[in-house]
N, CA, C and O atoms as CSV, one atom per row, in Angstrom:
chain,resi,resn,atom,element,x,y,z
A,1,MET,N,N,22.347,43.227,41.938
A,1,MET,CA,C,23.630,42.517,40.763
A,1,MET,C,C,23.959,42.165,39.634
A,1,MET,O,O,23.263,41.226,39.247
A,2,ILE,N,N,24.509,42.402,39.109
A,2,ILE,CA,C,24.416,42.051,37.476
A,2,ILE,C,C,26.191,41.241,38.249
A,2,ILE,O,O,27.044,41.724,38.993
A,3,LEU,N,N,26.044,39.774,37.530
A,3,LEU,CA,C,26.583,38.746,37.148
A,3,LEU,C,C,27.560,38.306,36.142
A,3,LEU,O,O,27.046,37.276,35.707
A,4,VAL,N,N,28.834,38.510,35.426
A,4,VAL,CA,C,29.516,37.950,34.027
A,4,VAL,C,C,30.187,36.692,34.498
A,4,VAL,O,O,29.974,36.422,35.680
A,5,SER,N,N,30.775,36.056,33.981
A,5,SER,CA,C,31.657,34.630,33.443
A,5,SER,C,C,31.928,33.941,32.778
A,5,SER,O,O,31.220,32.943,32.639
A,6,VAL,N,N,33.098,34.116,32.020
A,6,VAL,CA,C,33.481,33.642,31.623
A,6,VAL,C,C,34.377,32.558,31.352
A,6,VAL,O,O,35.205,32.195,30.517
A,7,GLY,N,N,33.650,32.075,32.821
A,7,GLY,CA,C,33.901,30.396,32.765
A,7,GLY,C,C,35.524,29.829,33.248
A,7,GLY,O,O,36.461,30.469,33.727
A,8,THR,N,N,35.411,28.469,32.925
A,8,THR,CA,C,37.329,27.820,32.848
A,8,THR,C,C,37.449,27.670,31.969
A,8,THR,O,O,38.060,26.606,32.059
A,9,HIS,N,N,37.357,27.919,30.608
A,9,HIS,CA,C,37.302,27.758,29.175
A,9,HIS,C,C,38.682,28.953,28.843
A,9,HIS,O,O,38.657,30.183,28.875
A,10,TYR,N,N,40.330,27.573,28.388
A,10,TYR,CA,C,41.565,27.999,28.565
A,10,TYR,C,C,42.115,29.290,27.100
A,10,TYR,O,O,43.254,29.708,26.890
A,11,GLN,N,N,41.000,29.579,26.432
A,11,GLN,CA,C,41.352,30.995,25.968
A,11,GLN,C,C,40.976,32.401,27.420
A,11,GLN,O,O,40.369,32.388,28.491
A,12,PRO,N,N,41.689,33.351,26.686
A,12,PRO,CA,C,40.943,34.601,27.621
A,12,PRO,C,C,39.660,35.372,26.703
A,12,PRO,O,O,39.688,35.223,25.482
A,13,PHE,N,N,38.588,36.164,27.305
A,13,PHE,CA,C,37.762,36.526,26.198
A,13,PHE,C,C,37.391,37.892,27.185
A,13,PHE,O,O,36.687,38.010,28.188
A,14,GLU,N,N,38.216,38.851,26.395
A,14,GLU,CA,C,39.051,40.044,26.733
A,14,GLU,C,C,38.162,41.174,26.477
A,14,GLU,O,O,38.164,42.278,27.021
A,15,ARG,N,N,36.949,40.446,25.013
A,15,ARG,CA,C,35.520,42.264,24.795
A,15,ARG,C,C,34.998,41.986,26.123
A,15,ARG,O,O,35.151,42.791,27.042
A,16,LEU,N,N,34.156,40.463,26.314
A,16,LEU,CA,C,33.207,40.097,26.986
A,16,LEU,C,C,33.741,41.176,28.945
A,16,LEU,O,O,33.015,41.988,29.518
A,17,VAL,N,N,34.953,40.772,29.340
A,17,VAL,CA,C,35.411,41.507,30.353
A,17,VAL,C,C,35.241,43.132,29.943
A,17,VAL,O,O,34.295,43.807,30.350
A,18,LYS,N,N,35.915,43.458,29.393
A,18,LYS,CA,C,36.278,44.790,29.227
A,18,LYS,C,C,34.309,45.436,28.647
A,18,LYS,O,O,33.785,46.548,28.729
A,19,ALA,N,N,33.890,44.373,28.222
A,19,ALA,CA,C,32.369,45.793,27.867
A,19,ALA,C,C,31.779,45.814,29.372
A,19,ALA,O,O,31.300,46.893,29.723
A,20,ALA,N,N,31.756,44.817,30.244
A,20,ALA,CA,C,30.905,44.806,31.576
A,20,ALA,C,C,31.789,45.845,32.511
A,20,ALA,O,O,31.270,46.470,33.436
A,21,ASP,N,N,33.505,45.981,32.081
A,21,ASP,CA,C,33.801,46.873,33.071
A,21,ASP,C,C,32.888,47.627,32.367
A,21,ASP,O,O,31.844,47.810,32.992
A,22,ASP,N,N,32.969,48.439,30.583
A,22,ASP,CA,C,32.768,49.865,30.486
A,22,ASP,C,C,31.599,49.942,31.164
A,22,ASP,O,O,31.483,50.943,31.872
A,23,TYR,N,N,30.453,48.962,31.149
A,23,TYR,CA,C,28.879,48.963,32.010
A,23,TYR,C,C,29.459,49.268,32.921
A,23,TYR,O,O,30.096,50.319,32.837
A,24,ALA,N,N,29.479,48.916,33.500
A,24,ALA,CA,C,29.980,49.443,34.953
A,24,ALA,C,C,30.402,50.953,35.467
A,24,ALA,O,O,30.051,51.217,36.617
A,25,ALA,N,N,30.770,51.478,35.092
A,25,ALA,CA,C,31.545,52.939,35.462
A,25,ALA,C,C,30.040,53.587,34.594
A,25,ALA,O,O,29.723,54.775,34.538
A,26,THR,N,N,29.327,52.477,34.011
A,26,THR,CA,C,27.351,53.687,33.576
A,26,THR,C,C,26.563,53.467,34.604
A,26,THR,O,O,25.392,53.845,34.564
A,27,THR,N,N,27.042,52.863,35.617
A,27,THR,CA,C,25.651,52.091,35.371
A,27,THR,C,C,25.856,52.424,37.347
A,27,THR,O,O,26.975,52.741,37.750
A,28,LYS,N,N,24.651,52.295,38.376
A,28,LYS,CA,C,24.929,51.621,39.932
A,28,LYS,C,C,24.966,50.979,40.588
A,28,LYS,O,O,25.288,50.924,41.775
A,29,GLU,N,N,24.484,50.112,39.588
A,29,GLU,CA,C,24.160,48.437,39.975
A,29,GLU,C,C,25.635,47.931,39.706
A,29,GLU,O,O,26.246,48.059,38.645
A,30,GLN,N,N,26.069,47.363,40.804
A,30,GLN,CA,C,27.269,46.125,41.182
A,30,GLN,C,C,27.340,45.108,40.540
A,30,GLN,O,O,26.658,44.093,40.680
A,31,VAL,N,N,28.409,45.372,39.576
A,31,VAL,CA,C,29.023,44.012,38.698
A,31,VAL,C,C,30.375,43.659,39.009
A,31,VAL,O,O,31.411,44.306,39.164
A,32,ILE,N,N,30.067,42.434,39.057
A,32,ILE,CA,C,30.907,41.538,39.800
A,32,ILE,C,C,31.336,40.446,38.494
A,32,ILE,O,O,30.394,39.960,37.869
A,33,ILE,N,N,32.405,40.158,38.188
A,33,ILE,CA,C,32.881,39.421,36.232
A,33,ILE,C,C,34.153,38.747,37.198
A,33,ILE,O,O,34.955,39.344,37.916
A,34,GLN,N,N,34.037,37.504,36.969
A,34,GLN,CA,C,34.532,35.992,36.905
A,34,GLN,C,C,34.981,35.974,35.678
A,34,GLN,O,O,34.273,35.518,34.780
A,35,LYS,N,N,36.810,36.694,35.322
A,35,LYS,CA,C,37.373,36.922,34.371
A,35,LYS,C,C,38.159,35.217,34.318
A,35,LYS,O,O,38.915,35.306,35.285
A,36,GLY,N,N,38.273,34.454,34.006
A,36,GLY,CA,C,39.207,32.850,34.332
A,36,GLY,C,C,41.115,33.481,34.162
A,36,GLY,O,O,41.804,34.097,34.975
A,37,ILE,N,N,41.480,32.913,32.581
A,37,ILE,CA,C,42.423,33.961,32.390
A,37,ILE,C,C,42.135,35.288,31.969
A,37,ILE,O,O,42.878,36.139,32.460
A,38,THR,N,N,41.575,35.544,31.474
A,38,THR,CA,C,41.328,36.725,31.083
A,38,THR,C,C,42.196,37.592,31.650
A,38,THR,O,O,41.970,37.960,32.803
A,39,ASP,N,N,43.469,38.127,30.871
A,39,ASP,CA,C,44.454,39.219,31.716
A,39,ASP,C,C,44.108,40.640,30.847
A,39,ASP,O,O,44.451,41.242,29.829
A,40,TYR,N,N,43.160,40.731,32.014
A,40,TYR,CA,C,42.159,42.450,31.944
A,40,TYR,C,C,41.943,42.860,33.175
A,40,TYR,O,O,41.396,42.065,33.939
A,41,SER,N,N,42.368,44.371,33.725
A,41,SER,CA,C,42.448,44.804,34.821
A,41,SER,C,C,41.202,45.224,35.158
A,41,SER,O,O,41.043,46.442,35.081
A,42,CYS,N,N,40.376,44.648,35.469
A,42,CYS,CA,C,38.977,46.080,35.264
A,42,CYS,C,C,38.805,47.120,36.301
A,42,CYS,O,O,39.254,46.862,37.418
A,43,SER,N,N,38.204,48.296,36.096
A,43,SER,CA,C,38.899,49.617,36.439
A,43,SER,C,C,37.320,49.629,37.416
A,43,SER,O,O,37.138,49.656,38.633
A,44,SER,N,N,37.014,49.618,37.047
A,44,SER,CA,C,34.568,49.677,38.055
A,44,SER,C,C,34.169,48.752,38.154
A,44,SER,O,O,32.955,48.914,38.273
A,45,ALA,N,N,34.441,47.590,38.196
A,45,ALA,CA,C,33.202,45.917,37.814
A,45,ALA,C,C,34.548,45.203,38.857
A,45,ALA,O,O,35.660,44.898,38.425
A,46,GLU,N,N,34.147,45.077,40.082
A,46,GLU,CA,C,34.789,44.621,40.891
A,46,GLU,C,C,35.146,42.509,40.190
A,46,GLU,O,O,34.089,41.929,39.942
A,47,SER,N,N,36.391,41.685,39.970
A,47,SER,CA,C,36.309,40.683,39.580
A,47,SER,C,C,37.038,40.412,39.962
A,47,SER,O,O,37.727,41.195,40.616
A,48,PHE,N,N,37.422,38.889,39.774
A,48,PHE,CA,C,37.799,37.530,40.096
A,48,PHE,C,C,38.082,35.847,39.107
A,48,PHE,O,O,37.249,35.031,38.715
A,49,ASP,N,N,39.093,35.853,39.021
A,49,ASP,CA,C,39.644,34.545,38.155
A,49,ASP,C,C,38.837,33.761,38.512
A,49,ASP,O,O,37.961,33.947,37.668
A,50,PHE,N,N,38.356,32.751,39.369
A,50,PHE,CA,C,38.021,31.786,39.291
A,50,PHE,C,C,37.665,31.385,40.850
A,50,PHE,O,O,38.552,31.802,41.594
A,51,CYS,N,N,36.697,30.746,41.497
A,51,CYS,CA,C,36.385,30.538,42.878
A,51,CYS,C,C,35.219,28.280,42.432
A,51,CYS,O,O,34.948,27.542,41.485
A,52,SER,N,N,35.072,28.352,43.770
A,52,SER,CA,C,34.673,27.189,43.748
A,52,SER,C,C,33.032,27.091,43.305
A,52,SER,O,O,32.146,27.919,43.519
A,53,LYS,N,N,32.964,26.050,42.753
A,53,LYS,CA,C,31.330,25.471,42.988
A,53,LYS,C,C,30.254,26.137,43.803
A,53,LYS,O,O,29.076,26.253,43.465
A,54,GLU,N,N,30.750,26.517,44.806
A,54,GLU,CA,C,29.771,26.453,45.964
A,54,GLU,C,C,29.850,27.854,46.124
A,54,GLU,O,O,29.769,28.319,47.260
A,55,GLU,N,N,29.949,28.357,45.455
A,55,GLU,CA,C,30.620,30.907,45.617
A,55,GLU,C,C,29.964,30.646,44.486
A,55,GLU,O,O,28.740,30.560,44.586
A,56,MET,N,N,30.561,30.464,43.200
A,56,MET,CA,C,29.668,30.736,42.276
A,56,MET,C,C,27.466,30.557,42.237
A,56,MET,O,O,26.442,31.193,41.986
A,57,SER,N,N,28.065,28.977,42.774
A,57,SER,CA,C,26.427,28.935,42.813
A,57,SER,C,C,26.217,29.834,44.033
A,57,SER,O,O,25.003,29.973,44.183
A,58,GLU,N,N,26.622,30.227,44.583
A,58,GLU,CA,C,25.574,31.804,45.740
A,58,GLU,C,C,25.448,32.363,44.638
A,58,GLU,O,O,24.436,32.147,43.972
A,59,LEU,N,N,26.545,33.301,44.139
A,59,LEU,CA,C,27.509,34.500,43.213
A,59,LEU,C,C,25.220,34.068,41.783
A,59,LEU,O,O,24.270,34.850,41.754
A,60,ILE,N,N,25.267,33.331,41.374
A,60,ILE,CA,C,24.480,32.693,40.146
A,60,ILE,C,C,23.237,32.908,41.357
A,60,ILE,O,O,23.263,34.139,41.366
A,61,ASN,N,N,22.513,32.662,42.052
A,61,ASN,CA,C,21.835,32.657,43.560
A,61,ASN,C,C,21.245,34.506,43.712
A,61,ASN,O,O,20.180,35.117,43.794
A,62,LYS,N,N,22.402,34.736,43.686
A,62,LYS,CA,C,22.369,36.421,44.565
A,62,LYS,C,C,22.272,37.295,43.187
A,62,LYS,O,O,22.007,38.442,43.547
A,63,ALA,N,N,22.336,37.263,42.277
A,63,ALA,CA,C,22.483,38.262,40.580
A,63,ALA,C,C,20.766,38.071,40.892
A,63,ALA,O,O,20.099,37.261,41.535
A,64,ASP,N,N,20.420,39.471,39.937
A,64,ASP,CA,C,19.494,39.603,39.375
A,64,ASP,C,C,20.126,39.638,37.621
A,64,ASP,O,O,19.497,39.444,36.581
A,65,VAL,N,N,20.899,39.810,37.729
A,65,VAL,CA,C,20.662,39.657,36.142
A,65,VAL,C,C,22.050,38.796,35.815
A,65,VAL,O,O,23.095,39.005,36.431
A,66,LEU,N,N,21.903,37.687,34.645
A,66,LEU,CA,C,23.799,36.839,34.688
A,66,LEU,C,C,24.092,37.315,33.220
A,66,LEU,O,O,23.272,38.010,32.621
A,67,VAL,N,N,25.264,36.929,32.664
A,67,VAL,CA,C,25.349,37.572,31.214
A,67,VAL,C,C,27.329,36.194,31.505
A,67,VAL,O,O,28.528,36.384,31.712
A,68,LEU,N,N,25.966,34.477,31.224
A,68,LEU,CA,C,28.058,34.108,30.919
A,68,LEU,C,C,28.178,33.950,29.654
A,68,LEU,O,O,27.426,34.389,28.784
A,69,GLN,N,N,29.122,33.321,29.527
A,69,GLN,CA,C,29.854,32.809,27.746
A,69,GLN,C,C,29.016,31.226,28.122
A,69,GLN,O,O,28.945,30.702,29.234
A,70,GLY,N,N,28.445,30.706,26.829
A,70,GLY,CA,C,27.995,29.189,26.929
A,70,GLY,C,C,28.922,28.132,27.444
A,70,GLY,O,O,30.076,28.082,27.018
A,71,GLY,N,N,28.485,27.299,28.323
A,71,GLY,CA,C,29.335,26.325,28.042
A,71,GLY,C,C,28.471,25.339,29.055
A,71,GLY,O,O,27.264,25.580,29.076
A,72,TRP,N,N,28.932,24.271,29.887
A,72,TRP,CA,C,28.742,23.152,30.605
A,72,TRP,C,C,28.371,23.326,31.445
A,72,TRP,O,O,27.497,22.762,32.104
A,73,GLY,N,N,29.242,24.540,31.673
A,73,GLY,CA,C,29.022,24.076,33.444
A,73,GLY,C,C,28.048,26.011,33.752
A,73,GLY,O,O,27.950,26.640,34.805
A,74,SER,N,N,27.688,26.264,32.777
A,74,SER,CA,C,27.024,27.588,33.072
A,74,SER,C,C,25.203,26.942,32.639
A,74,SER,O,O,24.223,27.478,33.156
A,75,LEU,N,N,25.108,26.085,31.918
A,75,LEU,CA,C,23.847,25.613,31.171
A,75,LEU,C,C,23.257,24.206,33.037
A,75,LEU,O,O,22.235,23.521,32.995
């Protein structure tokens, strides 16, 4: 599973979300995107806006690959 997270910043990050969604269309690997306030509807990847710290920790532990926007929460 590939987990992509843009964090909780107040600005959207559509480029990363779209790139991850585009990649999801080309692979059989499960792609899950935490997209924060980004207003983009994913067509190939699973996505959600926000979750609890515990839910994110669980996703991180299950992931084979992490793509994270650098920030305090992901460090």
